[in-house]
N, C-alpha and C positions, 0 to 999 in steps of 0.2 A: 363413341370412341373411348377407350379406357386410357388411363395415364400411360405414357410410352415407356418409362423406365421406373420401376419401383425400387425402394430401398430394400436391399436383400440382407442386410446385416442381421445376425441373430443375437438376441440379448445374451450376454454372458461370454461371448467370443471377443476377447480383448484384442487379439492380434490383428484381425482383418479390419473390423470396424474402427477401432481406435487408431490404427495405423493410417487408414484412409483419411480420417478426420485430421490427424496430425499433418498429413501430406497437404491437404487443402489449406490448412492454416499457414503452413510455410509458404504456400504459393500465393496467398493473399497479399495484395500489394496495392499501393496507390501510385498511379503514374500519370504523367501528363502526355498529351499527344506529341509524337515525334521521336518516341523511343524505339522505333523500328517497326516495320510492317504497318498495317492500317491502325488507325487510332480508335477503333470501336471499343467501347468499354465492355466489361463483362462482370460476372459475379466475383471474380478474383482480381482482375485488373480493373481497378476503379479509375474513374475520371475525376480530376479535381476541378469542380465547377466553382463559380462565385459563391454559391450557397453551401458549399462543402462537397465532400466526396460523393460520387454518384455511382451506383451499381446497376448494371443491366442484367437481368436474370432471364435466360432463354427458357421459354415454355413451349416445347415442341407441340405443334398443332393447337397451341393455346389451351391445352387440356390440363385441368387441375383437379386433384381429388379434394374431398372435403377437408381432410387433414392438412393438405398443402395450402388451402385458402386460409386456414388458421395460422399456419406457420408464416405466411406472408404478412398477415395482419400483425402478428407479434413482432416480426422484424421491423415493419414500418413504424410501429408505435415506439419500440424500445431503442431503435438504432437511427431512424430517419425522421422525416417530417410528418409522419403519420399517414401519408397518402400513398396510393399506388398509382404510378404514372404509366399509362399504356403507350406502347409504341405502334408504329404502322405495320409491324410484323406480329402483333399479338403477344409481344413480350412485356415484361414488367420492369420498370425502373424504380429504384428507391433513391430518393434525393436527400441532401443535407444530412448525410450520415455523420453522427456527431461525437462518437466516443473514440478515444485514442486507439482502441483495438477493434474498430468497427469492421475492418476487413476480415480479420480472423473470426470475430464473433459471427459475422454474417455467413462466412464459409461453413462454419460448424453447424449453424442453424439450417442452412440449405441442404447440407449433406444429410443431416438427420431426417429431413423431410423428404428425401429422395429427389430433390431438385438440383442436385449437383453430382450426377453419377460419374463424371470424369473430370478431373482437374485439368487434364491436358486438352480436352475437347470442348470445354464449356462455352467458348465463344463461337464455335462452328455449328452448334445445334440449332441452326436457323431453318426451321421447318414450319411452313404455314399449311393449313388444311381446311377443306370445306367445313365450316363450323356446324352445319346442319346435317352432316353425314350420319346416316343411320337413325335419324330422328323424324324426318318429315315424309318419308316414303319416296323421296326423289333420289336421283343418282343411281349408279350401277352397283355400288357396293359400299358397305360400311368400311371406313378407312382405318379403323382401329388396328387391325393386323399390320397394315402397311406402315402406320405411324410407329408402332412398336419395333417392327423389323428395321426400318430405316434408321431410327435413332440408335438402336443397338449396334447395327453394322457400322454406322458412322463412328460411334465411340470406340469400336474395336479396330478401326483402320488407322494404322500409323501414318500413312501419307495424309489422310484427311485432317490430322491435327495441324497441318500447315495451311489449311484453307484460311482465307481472311474472314473476319467477322461480318463481312458484307455478302458473302456468297449465300444464295438463297435457294432452298428446295421448296417445292409446292406439291401438295397432294390434292387432286381434284377428283371427286367421286363421279364425274361425268356431267355435272350440271353446268360447268363452264364458268366458275366464279373466281378462279385463281389467276388466269392469264393476265388480267389487268394489273397484277402486282409485279409483272415482269420478272419472274423467277429465272434463275440460271438453268435449273433442271426441274421439269414438271412431270409428275406421274399422273396420267389421266386414266381413270377406270373406263373400260369399255364393256360391251355385252359379251356374254358367253365366255367368261374367264379370260378375256383378253385385256390388254392395256397398251397405252402408248407412253413412251418416255421421250419427252421433248427436250432436246439439248440445243439451246439456241433456236435456230430456225429449222432444225433437222429432227425428224420424228422416227423413232424406232418402235415398231409394233411387236410386242413381246407377250409371252404368257404372263398373266397377272401376278402369279406368285413370284416371278423372277424380277419384277419391276424394282423393288427396293435395292436388290443387289446390283442391278445394272445402273441405278442412279449413283450408287457409291463408286462403281467403276468409272463413271463419267467424272465424278469429283476427283478421283485419284489421277485420271488422265489430265485433268485441268491443272492439278498441282505440278505434274511433271512438265506440261507444256509451258506453264508460267516460269518454272525454274529454268527451262531450256532457253526461253526467250531472253533471259538476262536483263529484262527491263524493270524499271520501278513501277509501283502502283498497278500491278496486274492483279486485281482483286476479284474481278468477275469475268465471265466469259467475254463480255463486250470489250474488255480491256486487253485482250490478247492481241499482240502485234500480228498483222495479217488480216484482221477483221473477220467478216463472216466466213471466208474461206478457211481460216484457221479453225474456227468452230466446227465447220463441216468436216474437216479432216479429223478433228478430235472425235466427233460422233462416229465417223467411219471406223476409226480405230477401235472404239467400244463395240460396234456392231460386228466386227470381224474377229473378236476374241473367240477362241475355240470353245469356251464354256458359255457362249451367248447364242441364243436362238432369236434372231430378230430380222424383220423386214424393214429396210431403211428407205425413207422417203424424204427428199429434200424439199424445203418450202417452195422452191422455184418450180417444182413439178407437181405440186398439189392442185387437184382439180376441185371445183365446187361440190362434187359428189363424194369426196373423200370424207370419212368419218372425222378425222383429225381436223380438217378444215371446218366442218360443220360445228364441232365443239368450239373452235377458236372464234368463229364469227358470232357465236351466241352470247359472248360475255357481256356485251354492253347492256343487254336486257336483264342480266342476272348478276347484280353486284353485291350489295350488302344485305344481310338479313334485315327485314323490316322490323322496326320496334313494335312490340305487341305480342300477342299469343299466336301460336301455331299448334298443330296437332300434337307435337312431341314436347312442348315446353313453352318458354317465353324468351323473347329477345329484348335487350335494352341497349340504348346508346349511352355513352358516358360523356357528358359535356366537357369539351376540351381534353378528353382523355385522362381525367384525374378522378380516381375513385377517392372520395372523402372517407374518413373513418365510418361515418354513419351509413354511407352508401354501401361500403364493403361489408359492414356488419349485417345489413339487410340481405345482401347476396349470400353471405355465409350461413345465415339462419335458414334460408330456403334450401341451400345445398345440403345442410345437415339433415333437414327433414326428408328430402328426397333420397339422399345417399348417392346421388349421381354426379356430384361435383359441378364444375363450372367450365365453360369454354370461352376463352377470350378470343376476340376476332381481330383480324388485321385492320379493321375499320374502327378501332377504338370503341368496341362494344363488348357485350357479353351475352352468351346463350346459357340459359339455365334449364337443362334437361329435366323433364318431369314436373316442372313448375306449372301452375294453373293460372287462368285469367284472373282469379281472385288475388293472386300474389302481386299483380301489376299495381294495385292500389298502394300497397306498402312500399314498393320500389319507387313509384312516382312521388310519394310523400318525401323521399330523401333527395329529390331533384334529378333522378335518373330519367332518361327519355323513354317513354313507354308507348308513344303514339307516333305514327309516321309523319303527321303534319306539324310536328314541333319545329320551331325556328332553329333549334339546336341541331337538327338533322344535318349531318355532313360538315359540321363546323369543327375544325381542328386548329391547333396552334403549337408552335414551339414553346419552350419555357419562357423566353423573353426576359426582360428585366424583372426582378433584380438577380435572377439565377444565372444569367449568362452575361459575361463581360462584353461580348461582341454585339449584343442586342442594342438597338437604338430606341426601343420603346417597350413599355409594359403591354405587350400584345394581347395577353390574356384579358387584362382589364378592358382594353379597347374592343376586343371581340365581344365580351359580355355586354358592353354598352351598345354595340351595333346590333346584337341579337335582341336585346330588350326593345330597341327602337323599331325592330321589324314588326312588333305587335301593333304598331300604329301605321296605317297606310301612309306611304311617303311618295312624293313626286320625284322621279329621278332627275338629277341635274341635266340641263340641256346639253352639256358638253360630253355626256357619256355616250360612246358609240354603241350602236345596236350590234349585239353578238348573239344571234338567236340559236338556241339549241335545236337539234334536229327534231322533226315531228315525233312526238311520243317519247322523247328522251327525258328522263328525270333531270332535275336541276343538278349540275355538277357540285361536288364538294367545294368548300372554300377553306383555304389554309392560310393562317396568319403567321408571318415570319418576322422576327426581329432584325434580320439582316439578309443580305443577298444569298447567303448559303442555303436558306430555306430548309433548315433541318426538319425532318419528319414529314415533309410534304407527301401527299398521296401520289401514286402513279396515275397516268391516264388523264382524262378530261378533268379540269379543275379551275378554280379561280385562285390566283396567287395574290395575296395582300401582303406587300413587303414594306417594312418600315424603312424610311429614308430620313435624312436630316430635314426636319420641319413638317413631316407628314408621312404619307403612304403612297405607294404605286400599286394600282389594281390592274391585273391582266387576266383575261380569260384564255385558257389553253384548251384548244379543241383539236382532236385527232393529232396530237403531238406538235401542233403549231400554235405559237403565242400570237394572240391578236394585238390590237392597239393597246398601249398602256395609258391609263388615265392617272394623272398625278392629282393628289388630294392634299391640300394644305390644311393642317389642323384635323379635327375629327367631326366637325358639325355636319358635314355632308357625307361622311364616310359610309354610314349604314346604307344610305340610298344608292351610293355608287357601287357598293358591293352587291346589293340586291339586283341592281340593273345588270351587272356583269353576269350574275348567275342566271337570270331569266332572259336576258337579251332585250328587255323592254326599253 
């Protein structure tokens, strides 16, 4: 996949390029939650955290050019804490922005790098995509044309500017790796130039080239439905008053547009032989790219989703050599197209996860203390301690209930949270480790249902309790 939107300003043309830069500088702001709409931060609307202003930079499909990796490194070093913080949607956060003009400075830098193509739409460019698309020979199509088309159409849509920062699009090349992220609108590539557009539980089978346009139609229909509902906090399809029937009505509205050719299938009528059903039921076996080498490059996981300067430098050097950029994944990892198995040694030397058996695999955390005032613990420090202790065999405490994964199912991810909000937790099966006064609560979530919660006082037995919840031993 290529970068979705490039910077098209021509050197020497003051009017368009400089005017756009001035526009984004004027739009740059630092706000606190509660100023209207959802509180999701962006590159222009910063969040004031305990460690300073925070910017969330949308990276559609997680795709970065080599020049953009350099721009992010420069911004992190000169404006923030030096690190790149990955989100569960493959976006990047810069924390502890420290200059008085940080918002305007960041906006200018991102605009110059082609990372801020629209000041009005920057928070709604939430697009995840199969990160191995076009690299490993799997899937029905390379998603690059879809990614570019969807991002361009989205930024050109006036109604889409009113989407919340939480509304999520997903592009699935047919391998079934996106549905576990619970997108609002999913484009799934099919055979013979066909595709399905999934709007909630309703599927539209469409010509593949039409899929991005129809996805934007669905988003525009949602904006209208949310406005007509007159209710607060209608940020995603599931928030619509009327529930699934309201979502089905929205999908029917899109399917019946005169400029749309689509066959509509409701989830209630899908049979086990339907292609859409087959794709949806395959997702549990096809989750994250495995750390290590594959025929088209290498994949790494990023411990706790934080790229240190040394780690990002190693990634940038490889991207510069290959000229193929970097793909950030929704599972807080990165894919380096064109990299070789020999590159894994240099990446591992920086602390990146390059082998599937690492105890860091699947371990994520919110920022915790001291970055967040609501956090009850330094969850990242406690997570590191727990991971290091997993190198030594431990006997699970007797009070931990058995919660066995299904046969053949990989251990679920574990997410550490500083409070009950559980910011950044992954969707689907997982183990929640939530800080409470005096300790933690550990809960395994399977098939959308939370199991018994185990309370742990202190941290001495925490590693064993978390390990037992992941494995069910």
